[in-house]
MMTF fields as JSON, N, C-alpha, C and O atoms, coordinates in Angstrom:
{
  "mmtfVersion": "1.0.0",
  "mmtfProducer": "UNKNOWN",
  "numBonds": 435,
  "numAtoms": 436,
  "numGroups": 109,
  "numChains": 1,
  "numModels": 1,
  "chainsPerModel": [1],
  "groupsPerChain": [109],
  "chainIdList": ["A"],
  "bondAtomList": [4, 2, 8, 6, 12, 10, 16, 14, 20, 18, 24, 22, 28, 26, 32, 30, 36, 34, 40, 38, 44, 42, 48, 46, 52, 50, 56, 54, 60, 58, 64, 62, 68, 66, 72, 70, 76, 74, 80, 78, 84, 82, 88, 86, 92, 90, 96, 94, 100, 98, 104, 102, 108, 106, 112, 110, 116, 114, 120, 118, 124, 122, 128, 126, 132, 130, 136, 134, 140, 138, 144, 142, 148, 146, 152, 150, 156, 154, 160, 158, 164, 162, 168, 166, 172, 170, 176, 174, 180, 178, 184, 182, 188, 186, 192, 190, 196, 194, 200, 198, 204, 202, 208, 206, 212, 210, 216, 214, 220, 218, 224, 222, 228, 226, 232, 230, 236, 234, 240, 238, 244, 242, 248, 246, 252, 250, 256, 254, 260, 258, 264, 262, 268, 266, 272, 270, 276, 274, 280, 278, 284, 282, 288, 286, 292, 290, 296, 294, 300, 298, 304, 302, 308, 306, 312, 310, 316, 314, 320, 318, 324, 322, 328, 326, 332, 330, 336, 334, 340, 338, 344, 342, 348, 346, 352, 350, 356, 354, 360, 358, 364, 362, 368, 366, 372, 370, 376, 374, 380, 378, 384, 382, 388, 386, 392, 390, 396, 394, 400, 398, 404, 402, 408, 406, 412, 410, 416, 414, 420, 418, 424, 422, 428, 426, 432, 430],
  "bondOrderList": [1, 1, 1, 1, 1, 1, 1, 1, 1, 1, 1, 1, 1, 1, 1, 1, 1, 1, 1, 1, 1, 1, 1, 1, 1, 1, 1, 1, 1, 1, 1, 1, 1, 1, 1, 1, 1, 1, 1, 1, 1, 1, 1, 1, 1, 1, 1, 1, 1, 1, 1, 1, 1, 1, 1, 1, 1, 1, 1, 1, 1, 1, 1, 1, 1, 1, 1, 1, 1, 1, 1, 1, 1, 1, 1, 1, 1, 1, 1, 1, 1, 1, 1, 1, 1, 1, 1, 1, 1, 1, 1, 1, 1, 1, 1, 1, 1, 1, 1, 1, 1, 1, 1, 1, 1, 1, 1, 1],
  "groupList": [{"groupName": "UNK", "atomNameList": ["N", "CA", "C", "O"], "elementList": ["N", "C", "C", "O"], "formalChargeList": [0, 0, 0, 0], "bondAtomList": [1, 0, 2, 1, 3, 2], "bondOrderList": [1, 1, 2], "singleLetterCode": "X", "chemCompType": "L-PEPTIDE LINKING"}],
  "groupTypeList": [0, 0, 0, 0, 0, 0, 0, 0, 0, 0, 0, 0, 0, 0, 0, 0, 0, 0, 0, 0, 0, 0, 0, 0, 0, 0, 0, 0, 0, 0, 0, 0, 0, 0, 0, 0, 0, 0, 0, 0, 0, 0, 0, 0, 0, 0, 0, 0, 0, 0, 0, 0, 0, 0, 0, 0, 0, 0, 0, 0, 0, 0, 0, 0, 0, 0, 0, 0, 0, 0, 0, 0, 0, 0, 0, 0, 0, 0, 0, 0, 0, 0, 0, 0, 0, 0, 0, 0, 0, 0, 0, 0, 0, 0, 0, 0, 0, 0, 0, 0, 0, 0, 0, 0, 0, 0, 0, 0, 0],
  "groupIdList": [1, 2, 3, 4, 5, 6, 7, 8, 9, 10, 11, 12, 13, 14, 15, 16, 17, 18, 19, 20, 21, 22, 23, 24, 25, 26, 27, 28, 29, 30, 31, 32, 33, 34, 35, 36, 37, 38, 39, 40, 41, 42, 43, 44, 45, 46, 47, 48, 49, 50, 51, 52, 53, 54, 55, 56, 57, 58, 59, 60, 61, 62, 63, 64, 65, 66, 67, 68, 69, 70, 71, 72, 73, 74, 75, 76, 77, 78, 79, 80, 81, 82, 83, 84, 85, 86, 87, 88, 89, 90, 91, 92, 93, 94, 95, 96, 97, 98, 99, 100, 101, 102, 103, 104, 105, 106, 107, 108, 109],
  "secStructList": [7, 2, 2, 2, 2, 2, 2, 2, 2, 2, 2, 2, 2, 2, 2, 2, 2, 2, 6, 7, 7, 7, 7, 2, 2, 2, 2, 2, 2, 0, 0, 0, 0, 0, 2, 2, 2, 2, 2, 2, 2, 2, 2, 2, 2, 2, 2, 2, 2, 2, 2, 2, 2, 2, 2, 2, 2, 2, 2, 2, 2, 2, 2, 2, 2, 2, 2, 2, 2, 2, 2, 2, 2, 2, 2, 2, 2, 2, 2, 2, 6, 6, 7, 2, 2, 2, 2, 7, 6, 6, 1, 7, 2, 2, 2, 2, 2, 2, 2, 2, 2, 2, 2, 2, 2, 2, 2, 2, 7],
  "xCoordList": [94.086, 95.16, 96.508, 97.427, 96.606, 97.861, 98.181, 99.331, 97.157, 97.36, 97.794, 98.653, 97.201, 97.574, 99.024, 99.781, 99.383, 100.757, 101.738, 102.758, 101.433, 102.31, 102.418, 103.49, 101.324, 101.317, 102.239, 103.028, 102.133, 102.989, 104.454, 105.332, 104.702, 106.065, 106.656, 107.812, 105.873, 106.334, 106.596, 107.552, 105.752, 105.956, 107.272, 108.042, 107.526, 108.788, 109.969, 110.982, 109.846, 110.912, 111.157, 112.306, 110.102, 110.215, 110.856, 111.703, 110.445, 111.039, 112.55, 113.333, 112.953, 114.386, 115.134, 116.229, 114.542, 115.194, 115.374, 116.375, 114.413, 114.47, 115.22, 115.43, 115.616, 116.379, 115.536, 116.06, 114.254, 113.35, 113.446, 113.286, 113.709, 113.846, 112.508, 111.45, 112.597, 111.419, 111.609, 112.688, 110.552, 110.613, 111.011, 110.464, 111.953, 112.51, 111.427, 111.466, 110.479, 109.398, 108.566, 108.173, 108.295, 107.524, 108.309, 107.759, 109.603, 110.436, 110.541, 110.512, 110.663, 110.747, 109.421, 109.414, 108.319, 107.005, 106.818, 106.27, 107.279, 107.164, 108.043, 107.576, 109.295, 110.237, 110.056, 110.296, 109.643, 109.51, 108.067, 107.819, 107.128, 105.722, 104.985, 104.474, 104.937, 104.134, 104.638, 103.867, 105.896, 106.446, 106.354, 105.847, 106.822, 106.71, 105.249, 104.933, 104.381, 102.974, 102.339, 101.549, 102.666, 102.145, 102.677, 101.936, 103.95, 104.534, 103.881, 103.599, 103.641, 102.949, 101.538, 101.073, 100.859, 99.498, 99.479, 98.603, 100.421, 100.509, 100.697, 100.066, 101.575, 101.851, 100.593, 100.256, 99.913, 98.706, 97.609, 96.916, 97.454, 96.458, 96.801, 95.905, 98.073, 98.499, 98.164, 97.695, 98.41, 98.056, 96.544, 96.091, 95.787, 94.322, 93.844, 92.943, 94.438, 94.061, 94.386, 93.575, 95.562, 95.936, 94.987, 94.563, 94.665, 93.759, 92.376, 91.726, 91.932, 90.613, 90.567, 89.598, 91.599, 91.651, 91.619, 90.936, 92.349, 92.35, 90.978, 90.532, 90.316, 88.98, 87.976, 87.104, 88.102, 87.203, 87.426, 86.465, 88.686, 88.984, 88.461, 87.905, 88.634, 88.146, 86.625, 86.077, 85.948, 84.491, 84.028, 83.072, 84.701, 84.33, 84.489, 83.643, 85.565, 85.767, 84.681, 84.185, 84.319, 83.274, 81.935, 81.197, 81.618, 80.369, 80.373, 79.372, 81.499, 81.597, 81.361, 80.63, 81.972, 81.796, 80.359, 79.828, 79.734, 78.324, 77.418, 76.438, 77.746, 76.951, 76.995, 75.968, 78.202, 78.338, 77.572, 76.927, 77.644, 76.905, 75.408, 74.687, 74.939, 73.51, 73.045, 71.979, 73.853, 73.517, 73.397, 72.441, 74.356, 74.33, 73.1, 72.465, 72.781, 71.609, 70.325, 69.453, 70.207, 69.002, 68.88, 67.777, 70.002, 69.968, 69.497, 68.694, 69.997, 69.589, 68.088, 67.393, 67.596, 66.169, 65.335, 64.276, 65.802, 65.091, 64.982, 63.925, 66.065, 66.046, 65.102, 64.366, 65.128, 64.236, 62.782, 61.89, 62.526, 61.133, 60.5, 59.288, 61.316, 60.808, 60.666, 60.656, 60.559, 60.41, 59.178, 58.129, 59.287, 58.151, 56.892, 55.778, 57.066, 55.932, 54.991, 53.775, 55.535, 54.715, 53.776, 52.632, 54.226, 53.401, 52.508, 51.615, 52.737, 51.962, 50.619, 50.575, 49.528, 48.187, 47.858, 46.984, 48.532, 48.233, 49.02, 48.834, 49.871, 50.66, 49.761, 48.752, 50.166, 49.433, 49.587, 50.7, 48.44, 48.45, 49.194, 49.972, 48.96, 49.615, 51.131, 51.884, 51.581, 53.009, 53.62, 54.706, 52.922, 53.407, 53.458, 54.425, 52.399, 52.359, 53.505, 54.169, 53.746, 54.836, 56.191, 57.063, 56.346, 57.604, 57.863, 58.958, 56.839, 56.985, 57.154, 57.911, 56.461, 56.606, 58.028, 58.579, 58.618, 59.998, 60.954, 61.899, 60.705, 61.53, 61.383, 62.359, 60.146, 59.906, 60.616, 61.156, 60.616, 61.319, 62.825, 63.472, 63.374, 64.801, 65.09, 66.128, 64.18, 64.376, 64.344, 65.159, 63.415, 63.273, 64.247, 64.4, 64.913, 65.848, 67.123, 68.013],
  "yCoordList": [75.277, 74.865, 75.152, 75.665, 74.808, 75.038, 76.531, 76.939, 77.33, 78.785, 79.351, 80.231, 78.848, 79.323, 78.932, 79.717, 77.711, 77.281, 78.166, 78.587, 78.443, 79.311, 80.696, 81.3, 81.192, 82.503, 82.485, 83.407, 81.454, 81.328, 81.203, 81.825, 80.394, 80.206, 81.537, 81.847, 82.303, 83.615, 84.562, 85.336, 84.503, 85.361, 85.022, 85.913, 83.715, 83.321, 83.737, 84.207, 83.567, 83.985, 85.49, 85.926, 86.27, 87.72, 88.094, 88.985, 87.408, 87.663, 87.395, 88.192, 86.28, 85.952, 86.975, 87.403, 87.371, 88.32, 89.69, 90.369, 90.08, 91.394, 91.349, 92.383, 90.168, 90.046, 90.24, 90.578, 90.03, 90.169, 88.884, 87.784, 89.035, 87.823, 87.092, 87.705, 85.761, 84.904, 84.128, 83.602, 84.065, 83.307, 81.876, 81.273, 81.343, 80.026, 78.939, 78.035, 79.029, 78.033, 78.068, 77.022, 79.289, 79.423, 78.862, 78.163, 79.185, 78.698, 77.171, 76.52, 76.61, 75.169, 74.506, 73.475, 75.104, 74.556, 74.573, 73.634, 75.644, 75.767, 74.724, 74.013, 74.635, 73.774, 72.282, 71.449, 71.934, 70.508, 70.022, 68.816, 70.938, 70.526, 70.851, 69.964, 72.119, 72.565, 72.021, 71.435, 72.205, 71.79, 70.273, 69.832, 69.462, 68.01, 67.536, 66.638, 68.142, 67.739, 68.081, 67.297, 69.213, 69.593, 68.619, 68.197, 68.264, 67.32, 65.945, 65.31, 65.486, 64.207, 64.275, 63.332, 65.38, 65.562, 65.526, 64.897, 66.182, 66.155, 64.722, 64.301, 63.982, 62.603, 61.737, 60.98, 61.856, 61.059, 61.433, 60.558, 62.704, 63.131, 62.595, 62.217, 62.556, 61.988, 60.51, 60.038, 59.769, 58.346, 58.152, 57.269, 58.973, 58.864, 59.157, 58.488, 60.138, 60.495, 59.342, 59.004, 58.742, 57.611, 56.43, 55.773, 56.175, 55.078, 55.34, 54.43, 56.581, 56.944, 56.707, 56.147, 57.125, 56.919, 55.433, 55.022, 54.64, 53.193, 52.584, 51.735, 53.016, 52.501, 52.907, 52.122, 54.127, 54.591, 53.759, 53.353, 53.505, 52.688, 51.269, 50.703, 50.695, 49.344, 49.302, 48.373, 50.29, 50.355, 50.495, 49.839, 51.341, 51.544, 50.249, 49.921, 49.517, 48.245, 47.239, 46.501, 47.216, 46.3, 46.655, 45.768, 47.939, 48.381, 48.011, 47.525, 48.24, 47.883, 46.387, 45.987, 45.572, 44.119, 43.707, 42.869, 44.283, 43.948, 44.437, 43.778, 45.583, 46.121, 45.177, 44.885, 44.702, 43.788, 42.491, 41.959, 41.988, 40.77, 40.983, 40.132, 42.101, 42.42, 42.577, 42.09, 43.259, 43.466, 42.129, 41.91, 41.237, 39.921, 39.128, 38.453, 39.224, 38.516, 39.039, 38.258, 40.352, 40.942, 40.626, 40.409, 40.6, 40.234, 38.786, 38.473, 37.911, 36.502, 36.362, 35.637, 37.049, 36.981, 37.571, 37.04, 38.65, 39.267, 38.293, 38.175, 37.605, 36.625, 35.463, 35.006, 34.991, 33.883, 34.311, 33.479, 35.606, 36.078, 36.082, 36.25, 35.898, 35.859, 34.417, 34.167, 33.495, 32.071, 31.898, 32.474, 31.123, 30.927, 30.39, 30.651, 29.646, 29.088, 30.2, 30.007, 31.355, 32.443, 33.007, 33.339, 33.121, 33.692, 32.65, 33.004, 31.398, 30.328, 30.153, 29.852, 30.344, 30.238, 28.824, 28.627, 27.854, 26.47, 26.003, 24.875, 26.831, 26.465, 26.382, 27.079, 25.498, 25.362, 26.658, 27.11, 27.247, 28.543, 28.474, 29.372, 27.411, 27.312, 27.178, 27.731, 26.459, 26.317, 27.675, 28.004, 28.463, 29.805, 30.707, 31.44, 30.641, 31.461, 31.075, 31.951, 29.785, 29.324, 29.791, 30.211, 29.712, 30.114, 31.609, 32.01, 32.423, 33.879, 34.242, 35.155, 33.541, 33.801, 33.494, 34.212, 32.432, 32.093, 33.182, 33.538, 33.708, 34.826, 36.054, 36.736, 36.318, 37.473, 37.313, 38.28, 36.118, 35.868, 36.109, 36.632, 35.719, 35.973, 37.471, 37.925, 38.218, 39.675, 40.32, 41.195, 39.902, 40.54, 39.985, 40.564, 38.875, 38.272, 39.064, 38.693],
  "zCoordList": [152.736, 153.627, 152.978, 153.616, 151.69, 150.976, 150.912, 151.073, 150.676, 150.591, 151.943, 152.007, 153.01, 154.347, 154.672, 155.244, 154.298, 154.54, 153.769, 154.314, 152.518, 151.715, 152.348, 152.346, 152.882, 153.547, 154.771, 154.975, 155.562, 156.75, 156.341, 156.938, 155.318, 154.835, 154.361, 154.651, 153.646, 153.179, 154.344, 154.313, 155.369, 156.545, 157.242, 157.6, 157.434, 158.059, 157.198, 157.715, 155.896, 154.992, 155.119, 155.183, 155.155, 155.285, 156.627, 156.69, 157.692, 159.007, 158.974, 159.489, 158.37, 158.28, 157.433, 157.797, 156.295, 155.388, 156.045, 155.818, 156.845, 157.497, 158.825, 159.458, 159.24, 160.474, 161.726, 162.787, 161.604, 162.761, 163.577, 163.046, 164.868, 165.689, 165.84, 165.984, 165.8, 165.963, 167.259, 167.531, 168.047, 169.296, 168.96, 168.037, 169.7, 169.41, 169.394, 168.559, 170.303, 170.347, 169.066, 168.551, 168.546, 167.305, 166.116, 165.265, 166.076, 164.987, 165.023, 163.978, 166.211, 166.375, 165.968, 165.295, 166.38, 166.012, 164.498, 163.92, 163.867, 162.408, 161.71, 160.82, 162.109, 161.384, 161.687, 160.812, 162.895, 163.233, 163.237, 163.253, 163.221, 163.257, 161.98, 161.295, 161.669, 160.536, 159.206, 158.446, 158.924, 157.62, 157.428, 156.397, 158.377, 158.179, 158.077, 157.297, 158.862, 158.815, 157.47, 156.945, 156.922, 155.599, 154.549, 153.662, 154.647, 153.69, 153.8, 152.784, 155.019, 155.214, 154.66, 154.019, 154.901, 154.403, 152.874, 152.281, 152.247, 150.777, 150.279, 149.31, 150.956, 150.563, 150.691, 149.78, 151.82, 152.053, 151.054, 150.536, 150.79, 149.798, 148.416, 147.661, 148.079, 146.797, 146.703, 145.668, 147.804, 147.825, 147.678, 146.949, 148.367, 148.287, 146.869, 146.363, 146.242, 144.868, 143.916, 143.054, 144.066, 143.219, 143.439, 142.489, 144.699, 145.025, 144.451, 143.937, 144.541, 144.004, 142.503, 141.992, 141.801, 140.352, 140.011, 139.073, 140.764, 140.54, 140.765, 139.993, 141.819, 142.118, 141.039, 140.67, 140.539, 139.476, 138.216, 137.561, 137.875, 136.693, 136.851, 135.909, 138.026, 138.295, 138.171, 137.578, 138.722, 138.651, 137.201, 136.786, 136.437, 135.031, 134.238, 133.406, 134.491, 133.793, 134.169, 133.318, 135.443, 135.89, 135.255, 134.826, 135.191, 134.554, 133.075, 132.549, 132.409, 130.99, 130.789, 129.883, 131.623, 131.529, 131.754, 131.025, 132.745, 133.025, 131.903, 131.554, 131.348, 130.24, 129.043, 128.43, 128.718, 127.58, 127.835, 126.932, 129.055, 129.401, 129.314, 128.793, 129.815, 129.764, 128.327, 127.949, 127.533, 126.125, 125.401, 124.658, 125.611, 124.965, 125.395, 124.586, 126.676, 127.195, 126.571, 126.191, 126.465, 125.869, 124.379, 123.878, 123.677, 122.252, 122.112, 121.234, 122.974, 122.946, 123.216, 122.505, 124.233, 124.565, 123.429, 123.094, 122.845, 121.72, 120.55, 119.93, 120.254, 119.157, 119.464, 118.589, 120.708, 121.084, 121.122, 120.958, 121.339, 121.368, 119.979, 119.842, 118.961, 117.593, 117.099, 115.894, 118.015, 117.676, 116.786, 117.074, 115.724, 114.802, 115.489, 115.034, 116.579, 117.309, 117.781, 117.801, 118.159, 118.702, 117.638, 117.948, 116.415, 115.341, 114.669, 113.899, 114.949, 114.309, 115.02, 116.213, 114.282, 114.872, 115.312, 116.156, 114.764, 115.125, 116.351, 116.809, 116.869, 118.052, 119.275, 119.386, 120.194, 121.447, 122.253, 122.52, 122.636, 123.317, 124.645, 124.969, 125.418, 126.729, 126.569, 127.37, 125.556, 125.291, 124.963, 125.442, 124.146, 123.8, 125.029, 125.239, 125.838, 127.064, 127.992, 128.545, 128.17, 129.028, 128.491, 129.251, 127.189, 126.541, 126.751, 127.145, 126.481, 126.639, 128.118, 128.447, 129.003, 130.447, 130.911, 131.745, 130.375, 130.728, 130.251, 130.955, 129.053, 128.558, 129.451, 129.763, 129.853, 130.728, 132.067, 132.605, 132.597, 133.866, 133.716, 134.623, 132.55, 132.312, 132.276, 132.759, 131.71, 131.621, 132.994, 133.286, 133.839, 135.161, 136.183, 137.258, 135.874, 136.836, 136.951, 137.716]
}
């Protein structure tokens, strides 16, 4: 679109430089329609680009925050999974199973 606009702009410039008459309706359409619309389009695209960058940054920060929270949670569960009760042969088996099952539920939650 930008290349086509530049091409049209160059054609009008060439027509003016060479003194070639341009139909008034075409010149009016170019000066009051095409040029302002291209400028508005550039402005809107710039706003969209800025908004997109902001949204990407916000998303990245949110992912980073969730990653840190997940990492901390997994480290905590990993540490609790090494509870001495689990390795102790004299520990109640059902208590150990319940403990490990609770850890597993935290992981899948």
